[in-house]
N, C-alpha and C positions, 0 to 999 in steps of 0.2 A: 855445334859439332854435327856433321851429317850422319845419318843412320848407316849401319853396316849393310852387308849383303848376305843373304842366305842362298847357298848353292846346294841343289839337290843332285847328289853325285851317284850315278848308277854303278853297280858292281857287276862283275861277270856272273852269269847264271850258273855256269859249270866251272869247276876248278880248271886252272891252266888254260882258260879261254881268253887270255888277254888280247888276242887278235880281234875280239869283238868290240873293243872299246875304241872310241874315236879319239883323235888327238887332243880335243879340248878337255877330256877327263885327265889326261896326263898333265896338261898345262896348269889347270887349276889346282889339282892335288899337290903339285910341286910347291905351291905357295901358301896353301891354307894351313893354319896352325890351330884352329879351333873346330871341334867336331861334336855333333850329336850322333850317336851310333847305336845300332841295335845290339851289337856285341863288341866290346872293346878289343878282345883278343883277335877276332876275325878282322876288324878294321885295321889294327896295327899290322897284321900279317899282309893284308891286301895292299896297304900303302907301301910297305917295304918291297913288295913284289914289283911295284911300279917304279919306285925310286930307291935304289940301293943306298944312295947318299943321304937320305933323310935321317935326321936325329930324332927318332920317335919319342924319346924321353923328354924332349923339349916341347912336345905338342900337348894340347889340352883336349881331353875326351870326357864327355858326359854320356853315360849309358842310359838309353831309353828303357825305363822299367816296364816289364811286361804287364804289370797290374796297375801301376800308378802313372804310367806315361812318362813324358819328359819333364825335366826341371825347367818349367816355363819361366820362372824368375831369373834363372841363369841365362836362358836364351835372350830374354829382354835386355838383361844387363850387357851381354856381349854386343848385341845389335845396337843398343843405345850408345855404346862406347865406340861405335863405328867399325867394329871388327868384321872380318870376312869369315863366315861360319859355314861349314859343310854339314850335310846330313847324309848318312849312309845306312842302308838296311843290310840284311844278311846276303841278299842277292837281288839282282834286277834293279828296277827303278823305285826309289823311295817315293811314297805318296800313292803308289798304285798297289793295293793289296799289301802294303807294308807301311811301317811308321814313316811319317813325313808330312802328311796332309795337315795335321794339327799345327805343326811347327810353321809350315808355310802360311797357314791362316793367321797365326800370331804375328809373324813377320809383317804381313799385309796390314794388320790392325794397328801397328805402331809406325807405319810408314817406311819400313825397310824395303829394300829391293829383293825380289825373289827371282833366282835364275835356275831353271831346270836344265841340266846338261843332258845331251843326247846319249843314249846307250841302250843296251839290250833289255827288252821286256819279254818275259816268257809268254805273257798273255797275247801281246801283239804278234810276236813271231809265230805262235801257234795258230792264230787266226790267219795270218798270211799263208801259212803252209797247209791249211785245212781244206781249201777249195770250197768252203762254205761262204755264206753271205758276209762280205766285209763292208758292205754299204750300210747295213743296219745290224747292230749287235749290242748285247748287254752283258756286262760282267757281273756275276751274282756272288762271287766269293764262295763261301762255304754254305751248304744247305744246312737246315736245322739238324741237330745231332740225332734226335729221337723221332720215332713214328708216334702218331700218324702225321705229325707236322712235316716230316721229311718227305714222305711219299706225296702228300698233298701239294707241297711246294714244287716238287719235281714235275708232277703231272700238270700243274697250272702253268709252269714255264714252258713245258712242251706244247701245251695248247696255245699259249701266246706266240710261240715260235711259228706254229702252223698258220695262225691267223694273220700275223704281221710279216711273215717270211723273215724272221729275225733270228740270227744265231745267238744261242744262249751259252754262256761260258761259265765254267765252274772250276774250282780247285778243291783238293782234298788233302788231308794229312797223308804223307807218303805211306805209312804202314797200313792205311785203309784203302789204298789204290784198288786192290783186287776186289775188296768187298763192295766198293763203289761201282765198279764195272758190273758186278753181279746185280746190283740194284737197278742200274740203268737198263741192263738186258731184260730184267724182269718187268719193269714198270713202263718202259717206253714202247711206242708202236713199232711194228716190224720194219716199216719203210722210212722211219726217222733215221737221218744220217748222224753218225757219231764219229767225231775225230778224237783220237787219243794221242797226246803229245807228251813225251817223257824225255827229261834231260836235254831239252832244246839247247842247241849250240855246242853240246859235248860231242866227243868223237863217237859215242854210242847213242846219239840222238835218235829218237823213234817218233815218227809222225805218220799215222795211218788214218784214213777215213773210209768207213764202210757203213752200210745200213745195219740196223740192229739185228735183222735176220742173218746177215752175213757174219757179223761178230759172233752170233750164237753158234754158227757152224764151226768157228775156229776161235774160241775165246783166248785172249792173250793172257800170259802170266807176267804181270808187271813187277818190276823191281821196286824196292822201297826208296824211290827217288822222286824229286819234284815232278808233278804231272799237271797238265791242263786238259780239261775235258770240254768238248764243244758239241752242241746239239743243233740240228736244223731239221725241223719236222716238215 
C-alpha cells in the first residue's frame, strides 16, 4: 500500500477574511477527512465556513496538545494506511511559528508525501508591507521572557541587523504588545527602523514603519491582537 499525503492547510489570519484563501485550500479541504489541529472547535468552525455541506461529525480530528505535542503514533498509522491528512493551526500557515513542522518531519521520515498549500502568513505579509529588507531577514519568534537575557538578545539581534543589513522579525503574546513596544523604544538605537503590523489582512489592519525616534514622539497604543514586529538597524 502506498503512503498517504500530509497537507499543511493555511487558515485565515483574521476572522471573516476568507477572501485571502486561494482556491486550492477550498479544493483540498472539501475532500480531507482526517486532521491534526491546534484546536478542534476552531478547526470545525473554519471548515464549516468553507463548506456548508460538510458533515463534520463524520470527520476525524486529533488535537495537538500544547505540552505533549501531536499523537505521532496516530499520524504514522493514518499515513501508513494511505490516508490524506490535513494539518491546521489556529491561524496562518502551519509549520511557521505554529504546530506542523514536527508532523511534516515525521511524514518525510516514513516516506509519505508532504504538500504545503499556499495561503496567508502574517510574517511574510508584514515583511512585504514593511518597506524593510526582504532580501535578507530572520524570524526569531519570541524573545526570552526575562531579563537580562531578553535585553541581551534584543541588542544582539539589533547589532546583527546593522552589521548584515538584515531585517529581524519577532512576535509577542497579544496582551504584551504595548509592553514590548516600550522595550523596543527603550533598548534600540534612535535611527533603527521599526515596523509594527497588527491584525494583518483584517479590515482594521495596521502596518506602520518609523524610526525608533519617530515612534517615541508618537507611541502607538496597540490592541490585544496578533502583531508582528520588524527591525532594521
